[in-house]
C-alpha beads as a LAMMPS data file, in Angstrom:
LAMMPS data file: protein, C-alpha beads

386 atoms
385 bonds

1 atom types
1 bond types

-500.0 500.0 xlo xhi
-500.0 500.0 ylo yhi
-500.0 500.0 zlo zhi

Masses

1 110.0

Atoms # bond

1 1 1 20.529 19.798 3.152
2 1 1 19.182 17.680 5.991
3 1 1 21.461 15.443 8.047
4 1 1 20.138 12.730 10.353
5 1 1 23.025 11.836 12.628
6 1 1 23.610 9.323 15.417
7 1 1 20.871 7.006 14.203
8 1 1 20.707 3.371 13.179
9 1 1 19.217 2.983 9.724
10 1 1 17.684 -0.147 8.183
11 1 1 19.858 -1.039 5.211
12 1 1 18.547 -2.519 1.968
13 1 1 20.159 -5.791 3.095
14 1 1 17.862 -5.925 6.113
15 1 1 20.076 -4.973 9.037
16 1 1 20.327 -1.893 11.218
17 1 1 23.596 -0.033 10.754
18 1 1 25.069 3.077 12.314
19 1 1 25.321 5.948 9.895
20 1 1 24.487 9.565 9.163
21 1 1 21.967 10.073 6.373
22 1 1 22.311 13.161 4.192
23 1 1 19.324 14.363 2.167
24 1 1 19.519 17.018 -0.531
25 1 1 16.857 18.125 -3.029
26 1 1 14.393 15.451 -1.848
27 1 1 16.962 12.695 -2.451
28 1 1 19.243 10.681 -0.197
29 1 1 22.616 12.076 -1.199
30 1 1 24.868 9.888 0.950
31 1 1 25.101 7.672 4.005
32 1 1 28.356 8.060 5.886
33 1 1 29.903 6.624 9.000
34 1 1 29.129 8.564 12.184
35 1 1 31.159 11.734 12.343
36 1 1 32.296 11.682 8.716
37 1 1 31.520 14.732 6.554
38 1 1 28.467 14.325 4.286
39 1 1 30.341 15.313 1.152
40 1 1 30.453 18.552 -0.764
41 1 1 28.178 21.338 0.451
42 1 1 27.417 24.394 -1.678
43 1 1 28.480 27.759 -0.323
44 1 1 25.702 29.296 1.704
45 1 1 23.633 26.104 1.689
46 1 1 21.467 25.781 4.786
47 1 1 22.000 22.596 6.760
48 1 1 19.477 21.178 9.203
49 1 1 20.911 18.584 11.571
50 1 1 18.782 16.183 13.595
51 1 1 20.492 14.243 16.373
52 1 1 18.587 10.956 16.586
53 1 1 20.335 9.813 19.768
54 1 1 20.476 6.192 18.661
55 1 1 16.909 5.940 17.356
56 1 1 16.132 3.615 14.464
57 1 1 15.395 4.876 10.959
58 1 1 13.306 2.838 8.525
59 1 1 12.169 3.553 4.967
60 1 1 8.865 5.387 4.697
61 1 1 5.964 2.937 4.656
62 1 1 4.005 2.339 1.440
63 1 1 0.272 1.574 1.595
64 1 1 -0.812 0.294 -1.812
65 1 1 -4.384 -0.463 -0.720
66 1 1 -6.265 2.207 1.226
67 1 1 -9.693 3.650 0.486
68 1 1 -9.357 6.575 2.857
69 1 1 -9.449 7.783 6.452
70 1 1 -10.587 10.677 8.700
71 1 1 -13.954 10.784 6.978
72 1 1 -12.653 10.975 3.394
73 1 1 -13.429 8.198 0.905
74 1 1 -11.104 8.660 -2.076
75 1 1 -13.798 7.436 -4.481
76 1 1 -15.867 10.554 -3.782
77 1 1 -13.402 12.935 -2.087
78 1 1 -12.333 16.226 -3.617
79 1 1 -8.708 16.917 -4.479
80 1 1 -8.455 19.139 -1.394
81 1 1 -9.798 16.372 0.845
82 1 1 -7.367 13.847 -0.640
83 1 1 -4.581 16.336 0.078
84 1 1 -5.737 16.353 3.703
85 1 1 -5.384 12.564 3.684
86 1 1 -1.727 12.845 2.687
87 1 1 -0.998 14.526 6.006
88 1 1 -2.936 11.899 7.966
89 1 1 -0.834 9.162 6.392
90 1 1 2.514 10.894 6.857
91 1 1 1.824 11.510 10.543
92 1 1 1.572 7.728 10.898
93 1 1 4.725 6.806 9.009
94 1 1 3.269 6.300 5.517
95 1 1 5.243 8.351 3.013
96 1 1 3.707 6.923 -0.165
97 1 1 0.223 5.549 -0.826
98 1 1 -2.073 4.500 -3.626
99 1 1 -5.580 5.940 -3.101
100 1 1 -7.890 3.025 -3.783
101 1 1 -11.251 3.319 -5.510
102 1 1 -14.184 0.983 -4.996
103 1 1 -16.591 -0.367 -7.623
104 1 1 -18.736 2.353 -9.135
105 1 1 -19.597 3.643 -12.607
106 1 1 -16.913 4.144 -15.228
107 1 1 -17.487 7.896 -15.157
108 1 1 -17.277 8.062 -11.363
109 1 1 -13.984 6.169 -11.392
110 1 1 -12.526 8.581 -13.924
111 1 1 -13.743 11.549 -11.876
112 1 1 -12.011 10.082 -8.807
113 1 1 -8.798 9.603 -10.781
114 1 1 -8.843 13.241 -11.857
115 1 1 -9.132 14.352 -8.236
116 1 1 -6.352 11.983 -7.174
117 1 1 -4.111 13.291 -9.942
118 1 1 -4.808 16.894 -8.955
119 1 1 -4.135 16.143 -5.273
120 1 1 -0.788 14.564 -6.171
121 1 1 0.427 17.941 -7.454
122 1 1 -0.851 20.170 -4.645
123 1 1 1.373 22.191 -2.363
124 1 1 1.441 21.284 1.315
125 1 1 1.197 17.553 0.797
126 1 1 2.357 15.009 3.308
127 1 1 2.683 11.484 1.940
128 1 1 3.287 11.180 -1.794
129 1 1 0.599 9.904 -4.133
130 1 1 2.644 7.764 -6.518
131 1 1 -0.264 6.040 -8.215
132 1 1 -3.788 4.729 -7.880
133 1 1 -5.263 1.332 -7.045
134 1 1 -8.510 0.642 -8.909
135 1 1 -10.246 -2.154 -6.981
136 1 1 -13.245 -3.001 -9.118
137 1 1 -15.302 -2.887 -11.275
138 1 1 -13.517 -5.779 -13.050
139 1 1 -14.312 -8.379 -10.399
140 1 1 -16.548 -11.403 -9.915
141 1 1 -19.972 -10.669 -8.434
142 1 1 -19.801 -14.023 -6.610
143 1 1 -16.948 -12.584 -4.512
144 1 1 -18.029 -8.955 -4.426
145 1 1 -17.482 -8.254 -0.707
146 1 1 -18.453 -4.617 -0.119
147 1 1 -18.703 -3.782 -3.819
148 1 1 -21.982 -2.819 -5.469
149 1 1 -22.825 -5.597 -7.976
150 1 1 -24.813 -3.148 -10.110
151 1 1 -21.543 -1.551 -11.253
152 1 1 -19.489 -4.700 -11.868
153 1 1 -18.567 -4.853 -15.569
154 1 1 -16.282 -6.686 -17.954
155 1 1 -13.040 -4.865 -18.763
156 1 1 -12.191 -3.146 -22.029
157 1 1 -8.725 -2.184 -23.179
158 1 1 -10.040 1.335 -23.621
159 1 1 -10.729 1.480 -19.861
160 1 1 -7.031 1.233 -19.131
161 1 1 -6.193 3.654 -21.940
162 1 1 -8.534 6.240 -20.422
163 1 1 -7.052 5.729 -16.943
164 1 1 -3.565 6.126 -18.386
165 1 1 -4.488 9.384 -20.104
166 1 1 -5.827 10.821 -16.820
167 1 1 -3.030 9.645 -14.538
168 1 1 -0.099 10.659 -16.713
169 1 1 3.157 9.527 -15.149
170 1 1 1.543 8.114 -11.997
171 1 1 1.380 4.346 -11.607
172 1 1 -1.844 2.398 -12.138
173 1 1 -2.580 -0.783 -10.191
174 1 1 -5.832 -2.651 -10.900
175 1 1 -7.516 -5.560 -9.120
176 1 1 -8.954 -8.023 -11.642
177 1 1 -10.719 -11.387 -11.383
178 1 1 -8.987 -13.358 -14.155
179 1 1 -11.916 -15.722 -14.746
180 1 1 -14.402 -13.038 -15.821
181 1 1 -15.055 -12.403 -19.499
182 1 1 -12.019 -10.658 -20.957
183 1 1 -10.173 -10.778 -17.636
184 1 1 -7.081 -12.627 -18.798
185 1 1 -6.645 -10.479 -21.890
186 1 1 -7.089 -7.344 -19.809
187 1 1 -4.394 -8.420 -17.347
188 1 1 -2.005 -8.993 -20.238
189 1 1 -2.829 -5.610 -21.790
190 1 1 -2.436 -3.638 -18.568
191 1 1 0.933 -5.178 -17.728
192 1 1 2.281 -4.770 -21.261
193 1 1 1.324 -1.103 -21.125
194 1 1 2.997 -0.173 -17.873
195 1 1 0.403 -1.047 -15.250
196 1 1 0.336 -3.676 -12.521
197 1 1 -2.417 -6.122 -11.619
198 1 1 -3.604 -7.897 -8.501
199 1 1 -5.874 -10.946 -8.563
200 1 1 -8.795 -10.365 -6.238
201 1 1 -12.534 -10.621 -5.640
202 1 1 -12.150 -13.794 -7.641
203 1 1 -13.978 -17.103 -7.943
204 1 1 -11.109 -18.635 -9.913
205 1 1 -9.862 -22.133 -9.253
206 1 1 -6.201 -22.990 -8.739
207 1 1 -5.336 -23.397 -12.421
208 1 1 -7.125 -20.230 -13.492
209 1 1 -5.390 -18.190 -10.799
210 1 1 -1.996 -19.518 -11.897
211 1 1 -2.878 -18.572 -15.460
212 1 1 -3.569 -15.062 -14.183
213 1 1 -0.036 -14.937 -12.771
214 1 1 1.360 -16.112 -16.105
215 1 1 -0.645 -13.349 -17.819
216 1 1 1.205 -10.816 -15.672
217 1 1 -0.573 -10.410 -12.325
218 1 1 2.034 -9.850 -9.622
219 1 1 0.052 -9.922 -6.377
220 1 1 -3.141 -11.272 -4.805
221 1 1 -5.426 -8.577 -3.407
222 1 1 -6.143 -9.082 0.326
223 1 1 -5.295 -12.797 0.549
224 1 1 -8.131 -15.047 1.799
225 1 1 -10.701 -12.264 1.630
226 1 1 -13.157 -12.415 -1.300
227 1 1 -11.528 -15.388 -3.019
228 1 1 -11.854 -19.187 -3.155
229 1 1 -10.283 -20.724 -0.061
230 1 1 -7.868 -23.618 0.142
231 1 1 -8.996 -27.257 0.329
232 1 1 -6.718 -30.274 0.430
233 1 1 -8.133 -31.575 -2.865
234 1 1 -8.902 -28.214 -4.487
235 1 1 -6.256 -25.582 -3.724
236 1 1 -8.429 -22.741 -5.033
237 1 1 -7.340 -19.148 -5.463
238 1 1 -5.662 -19.151 -2.060
239 1 1 -3.676 -22.270 -2.932
240 1 1 -2.381 -20.605 -6.080
241 1 1 -1.458 -17.527 -4.081
242 1 1 0.464 -19.474 -1.441
243 1 1 2.247 -21.784 -3.884
244 1 1 2.740 -19.435 -6.847
245 1 1 5.380 -16.818 -7.549
246 1 1 3.234 -13.722 -7.001
247 1 1 3.175 -11.614 -3.846
248 1 1 0.180 -11.629 -1.508
249 1 1 -1.467 -8.708 0.261
250 1 1 -2.359 -9.263 3.908
251 1 1 -4.669 -6.900 5.781
252 1 1 -2.788 -6.571 9.043
253 1 1 -5.592 -5.903 11.520
254 1 1 -5.922 -9.453 12.896
255 1 1 -9.636 -9.423 12.073
256 1 1 -9.791 -9.920 8.324
257 1 1 -7.450 -12.870 8.826
258 1 1 -7.028 -14.696 12.131
259 1 1 -3.552 -14.082 13.589
260 1 1 -2.750 -17.803 13.342
261 1 1 -3.575 -17.761 9.628
262 1 1 -1.459 -14.641 9.158
263 1 1 1.418 -16.631 10.665
264 1 1 0.743 -19.587 8.364
265 1 1 0.638 -17.364 5.264
266 1 1 3.843 -15.510 6.131
267 1 1 5.643 -18.756 6.840
268 1 1 4.380 -20.195 3.536
269 1 1 5.437 -17.209 1.408
270 1 1 8.319 -15.935 3.496
271 1 1 8.467 -12.270 4.488
272 1 1 9.860 -11.538 1.022
273 1 1 6.556 -12.607 -0.565
274 1 1 4.079 -10.628 1.569
275 1 1 2.796 -7.059 1.268
276 1 1 1.131 -5.551 4.326
277 1 1 -1.836 -3.290 3.572
278 1 1 -4.558 -1.607 5.565
279 1 1 -7.511 -1.690 3.132
280 1 1 -8.648 1.160 5.383
281 1 1 -11.952 2.858 4.766
282 1 1 -12.830 6.428 5.633
283 1 1 -13.717 5.643 9.252
284 1 1 -10.016 5.068 10.003
285 1 1 -8.907 7.699 12.466
286 1 1 -12.486 8.359 13.578
287 1 1 -13.621 5.251 15.460
288 1 1 -17.052 3.796 16.114
289 1 1 -20.214 4.875 14.329
290 1 1 -22.194 4.433 11.120
291 1 1 -20.796 5.258 7.692
292 1 1 -21.684 4.934 4.015
293 1 1 -19.129 3.047 1.925
294 1 1 -19.690 1.975 -1.665
295 1 1 -23.420 2.523 -1.257
296 1 1 -23.662 0.299 1.834
297 1 1 -24.338 1.181 5.447
298 1 1 -21.224 0.292 7.423
299 1 1 -21.126 -0.032 11.201
300 1 1 -17.863 0.328 13.136
301 1 1 -18.015 -1.496 16.438
302 1 1 -15.219 -2.976 18.508
303 1 1 -12.647 -1.891 15.948
304 1 1 -14.328 -3.821 13.103
305 1 1 -16.048 -2.389 10.021
306 1 1 -18.992 -4.475 8.795
307 1 1 -22.062 -4.261 6.602
308 1 1 -25.372 -4.899 8.313
309 1 1 -25.238 -8.535 7.126
310 1 1 -21.847 -9.003 8.796
311 1 1 -19.673 -8.735 5.665
312 1 1 -16.315 -7.155 6.483
313 1 1 -15.918 -3.735 4.899
314 1 1 -12.325 -2.625 5.000
315 1 1 -10.328 -1.848 8.108
316 1 1 -9.685 1.138 10.357
317 1 1 -6.039 0.283 11.037
318 1 1 -2.914 2.242 10.081
319 1 1 0.079 0.610 8.413
320 1 1 2.575 0.999 11.260
321 1 1 0.178 -0.916 13.507
322 1 1 -0.017 -3.600 10.820
323 1 1 3.782 -3.871 10.944
324 1 1 3.702 -4.334 14.707
325 1 1 0.865 -6.848 14.413
326 1 1 2.875 -8.913 11.920
327 1 1 5.732 -9.038 14.409
328 1 1 3.344 -10.237 17.103
329 1 1 1.291 -12.670 15.007
330 1 1 4.162 -14.348 13.154
331 1 1 7.106 -13.804 15.476
332 1 1 8.871 -11.620 12.917
333 1 1 11.777 -9.285 13.469
334 1 1 11.203 -5.576 12.949
335 1 1 13.462 -5.807 9.905
336 1 1 11.294 -8.444 8.183
337 1 1 8.015 -6.797 9.137
338 1 1 9.148 -3.426 7.804
339 1 1 10.237 -5.007 4.503
340 1 1 6.644 -6.185 3.984
341 1 1 5.477 -2.557 4.098
342 1 1 8.362 -0.962 2.176
343 1 1 10.541 -3.060 -0.130
344 1 1 7.816 -5.485 -1.182
345 1 1 5.079 -3.020 -2.192
346 1 1 7.688 -0.898 -3.974
347 1 1 8.701 -3.936 -6.032
348 1 1 5.099 -4.939 -6.785
349 1 1 4.304 -1.445 -8.039
350 1 1 7.481 -0.955 -10.054
351 1 1 8.743 1.805 -7.763
352 1 1 11.734 0.167 -6.101
353 1 1 14.141 2.259 -8.139
354 1 1 12.985 5.345 -6.228
355 1 1 11.427 4.290 -2.881
356 1 1 11.214 1.320 -0.518
357 1 1 14.736 1.297 0.931
358 1 1 17.319 3.643 2.382
359 1 1 19.970 4.027 -0.303
360 1 1 21.754 6.956 -1.979
361 1 1 19.837 8.148 -5.024
362 1 1 16.433 7.178 -3.641
363 1 1 13.822 9.597 -2.405
364 1 1 14.286 10.983 1.090
365 1 1 11.295 9.153 2.595
366 1 1 12.288 8.151 6.128
367 1 1 10.618 7.309 9.428
368 1 1 12.338 7.620 12.808
369 1 1 11.051 5.210 15.465
370 1 1 11.410 5.524 19.216
371 1 1 12.200 2.631 21.540
372 1 1 8.507 1.620 21.610
373 1 1 8.312 1.554 17.795
374 1 1 6.164 4.657 17.794
375 1 1 6.628 7.140 14.965
376 1 1 8.907 9.904 16.251
377 1 1 9.755 11.834 13.068
378 1 1 8.757 11.500 9.422
379 1 1 10.513 12.845 6.343
380 1 1 8.665 12.854 3.007
381 1 1 10.627 13.766 -0.107
382 1 1 13.385 15.020 2.197
383 1 1 11.113 17.430 4.082
384 1 1 10.230 16.882 7.721
385 1 1 6.509 16.247 8.127
386 1 1 6.370 15.273 11.797

Bonds

1 1 1 2
2 1 2 3
3 1 3 4
4 1 4 5
5 1 5 6
6 1 6 7
7 1 7 8
8 1 8 9
9 1 9 10
10 1 10 11
11 1 11 12
12 1 12 13
13 1 13 14
14 1 14 15
15 1 15 16
16 1 16 17
17 1 17 18
18 1 18 19
19 1 19 20
20 1 20 21
21 1 21 22
22 1 22 23
23 1 23 24
24 1 24 25
25 1 25 26
26 1 26 27
27 1 27 28
28 1 28 29
29 1 29 30
30 1 30 31
31 1 31 32
32 1 32 33
33 1 33 34
34 1 34 35
35 1 35 36
36 1 36 37
37 1 37 38
38 1 38 39
39 1 39 40
40 1 40 41
41 1 41 42
42 1 42 43
43 1 43 44
44 1 44 45
45 1 45 46
46 1 46 47
47 1 47 48
48 1 48 49
49 1 49 50
50 1 50 51
51 1 51 52
52 1 52 53
53 1 53 54
54 1 54 55
55 1 55 56
56 1 56 57
57 1 57 58
58 1 58 59
59 1 59 60
60 1 60 61
61 1 61 62
62 1 62 63
63 1 63 64
64 1 64 65
65 1 65 66
66 1 66 67
67 1 67 68
68 1 68 69
69 1 69 70
70 1 70 71
71 1 71 72
72 1 72 73
73 1 73 74
74 1 74 75
75 1 75 76
76 1 76 77
77 1 77 78
78 1 78 79
79 1 79 80
80 1 80 81
81 1 81 82
82 1 82 83
83 1 83 84
84 1 84 85
85 1 85 86
86 1 86 87
87 1 87 88
88 1 88 89
89 1 89 90
90 1 90 91
91 1 91 92
92 1 92 93
93 1 93 94
94 1 94 95
95 1 95 96
96 1 96 97
97 1 97 98
98 1 98 99
99 1 99 100
100 1 100 101
101 1 101 102
102 1 102 103
103 1 103 104
104 1 104 105
105 1 105 106
106 1 106 107
107 1 107 108
108 1 108 109
109 1 109 110
110 1 110 111
111 1 111 112
112 1 112 113
113 1 113 114
114 1 114 115
115 1 115 116
116 1 116 117
117 1 117 118
118 1 118 119
119 1 119 120
120 1 120 121
121 1 121 122
122 1 122 123
123 1 123 124
124 1 124 125
125 1 125 126
126 1 126 127
127 1 127 128
128 1 128 129
129 1 129 130
130 1 130 131
131 1 131 132
132 1 132 133
133 1 133 134
134 1 134 135
135 1 135 136
136 1 136 137
137 1 137 138
138 1 138 139
139 1 139 140
140 1 140 141
141 1 141 142
142 1 142 143
143 1 143 144
144 1 144 145
145 1 145 146
146 1 146 147
147 1 147 148
148 1 148 149
149 1 149 150
150 1 150 151
151 1 151 152
152 1 152 153
153 1 153 154
154 1 154 155
155 1 155 156
156 1 156 157
157 1 157 158
158 1 158 159
159 1 159 160
160 1 160 161
161 1 161 162
162 1 162 163
163 1 163 164
164 1 164 165
165 1 165 166
166 1 166 167
167 1 167 168
168 1 168 169
169 1 169 170
170 1 170 171
171 1 171 172
172 1 172 173
173 1 173 174
174 1 174 175
175 1 175 176
176 1 176 177
177 1 177 178
178 1 178 179
179 1 179 180
180 1 180 181
181 1 181 182
182 1 182 183
183 1 183 184
184 1 184 185
185 1 185 186
186 1 186 187
187 1 187 188
188 1 188 189
189 1 189 190
190 1 190 191
191 1 191 192
192 1 192 193
193 1 193 194
194 1 194 195
195 1 195 196
196 1 196 197
197 1 197 198
198 1 198 199
199 1 199 200
200 1 200 201
201 1 201 202
202 1 202 203
203 1 203 204
204 1 204 205
205 1 205 206
206 1 206 207
207 1 207 208
208 1 208 209
209 1 209 210
210 1 210 211
211 1 211 212
212 1 212 213
213 1 213 214
214 1 214 215
215 1 215 216
216 1 216 217
217 1 217 218
218 1 218 219
219 1 219 220
220 1 220 221
221 1 221 222
222 1 222 223
223 1 223 224
224 1 224 225
225 1 225 226
226 1 226 227
227 1 227 228
228 1 228 229
229 1 229 230
230 1 230 231
231 1 231 232
232 1 232 233
233 1 233 234
234 1 234 235
235 1 235 236
236 1 236 237
237 1 237 238
238 1 238 239
239 1 239 240
240 1 240 241
241 1 241 242
242 1 242 243
243 1 243 244
244 1 244 245
245 1 245 246
246 1 246 247
247 1 247 248
248 1 248 249
249 1 249 250
250 1 250 251
251 1 251 252
252 1 252 253
253 1 253 254
254 1 254 255
255 1 255 256
256 1 256 257
257 1 257 258
258 1 258 259
259 1 259 260
260 1 260 261
261 1 261 262
262 1 262 263
263 1 263 264
264 1 264 265
265 1 265 266
266 1 266 267
267 1 267 268
268 1 268 269
269 1 269 270
270 1 270 271
271 1 271 272
272 1 272 273
273 1 273 274
274 1 274 275
275 1 275 276
276 1 276 277
277 1 277 278
278 1 278 279
279 1 279 280
280 1 280 281
281 1 281 282
282 1 282 283
283 1 283 284
284 1 284 285
285 1 285 286
286 1 286 287
287 1 287 288
288 1 288 289
289 1 289 290
290 1 290 291
291 1 291 292
292 1 292 293
293 1 293 294
294 1 294 295
295 1 295 296
296 1 296 297
297 1 297 298
298 1 298 299
299 1 299 300
300 1 300 301
301 1 301 302
302 1 302 303
303 1 303 304
304 1 304 305
305 1 305 306
306 1 306 307
307 1 307 308
308 1 308 309
309 1 309 310
310 1 310 311
311 1 311 312
312 1 312 313
313 1 313 314
314 1 314 315
315 1 315 316
316 1 316 317
317 1 317 318
318 1 318 319
319 1 319 320
320 1 320 321
321 1 321 322
322 1 322 323
323 1 323 324
324 1 324 325
325 1 325 326
326 1 326 327
327 1 327 328
328 1 328 329
329 1 329 330
330 1 330 331
331 1 331 332
332 1 332 333
333 1 333 334
334 1 334 335
335 1 335 336
336 1 336 337
337 1 337 338
338 1 338 339
339 1 339 340
340 1 340 341
341 1 341 342
342 1 342 343
343 1 343 344
344 1 344 345
345 1 345 346
346 1 346 347
347 1 347 348
348 1 348 349
349 1 349 350
350 1 350 351
351 1 351 352
352 1 352 353
353 1 353 354
354 1 354 355
355 1 355 356
356 1 356 357
357 1 357 358
358 1 358 359
359 1 359 360
360 1 360 361
361 1 361 362
362 1 362 363
363 1 363 364
364 1 364 365
365 1 365 366
366 1 366 367
367 1 367 368
368 1 368 369
369 1 369 370
370 1 370 371
371 1 371 372
372 1 372 373
373 1 373 374
374 1 374 375
375 1 375 376
376 1 376 377
377 1 377 378
378 1 378 379
379 1 379 380
380 1 380 381
381 1 381 382
382 1 382 383
383 1 383 384
384 1 384 385
385 1 385 386
């Protein structure tokens, strides 16, 4: 049993409360008032007690859109390399992530999924791999971003069936452009068979994007980026995202979206409608230099990842910095900013019954912050990682 005492934890209702958190067998067993006993303890059971001295405890962060870091691109990384990534993420407060593939051949995607699945079961992991995000190849070449157009294809129901067979009980999230041939039917099929869908890399107009939501899409992949922008007479994909019922992803680096536009989007959707993501590529954690990503030469300079033609190519940010940026850009409280990286992605991905908030019965994924909002301690599945 692990007991975190003398801390202030962020409740599911969005307020910091005093309480001692008791974790047993990877699960939050109870939350009791300071000084109260944690409940029944088995004879001989070892108890580790951490005195937090008033520090704040938040749910472990969830990054549902990350292509990699520290030199490892999940589309081509081995299972062992992906396992190394889990420790990079947990050190930075991410306790659950969805390794995100980029557009490539059908066989290469399936090979990546096999490695991701194997990594999810390895010993010595840090952050949990609770699913996969397949970003491409079912996108619109007109909004390809840093995706190789030679591998963009129309979706088949059998594609999802094959992914499902490989991933087993792990979640599958897929970015789809609803306007492509078979796109709407594919969205419907994925959602009806246990997956989740984001609308992205899309040339859809307002009505088509709303139809994609009605078909079952629950989020817009990296809002504003690689989609039709908003115009006062043609709302476009962005207009549907801001006015519709689905969540929106926001890359929180302040470069993919101007800070003022981040503020506008959060005010339009409310913090309850936004999911913070990194969309990090494998240069994250390494810094400036030249990299290959999706078959393109990528240059990192001044904290920005770009193709040679200037096209943005993912970020090099970590999710805790995105949380702090959201507070700065939009004037948010820590409570609201954290919800956009915990509760909201958990709900989008169908995982809120097990992660995303600090409640008895949920997984013991917790992050302790110091007074400067730096990550002080991290617990993944009830085990201390940092």
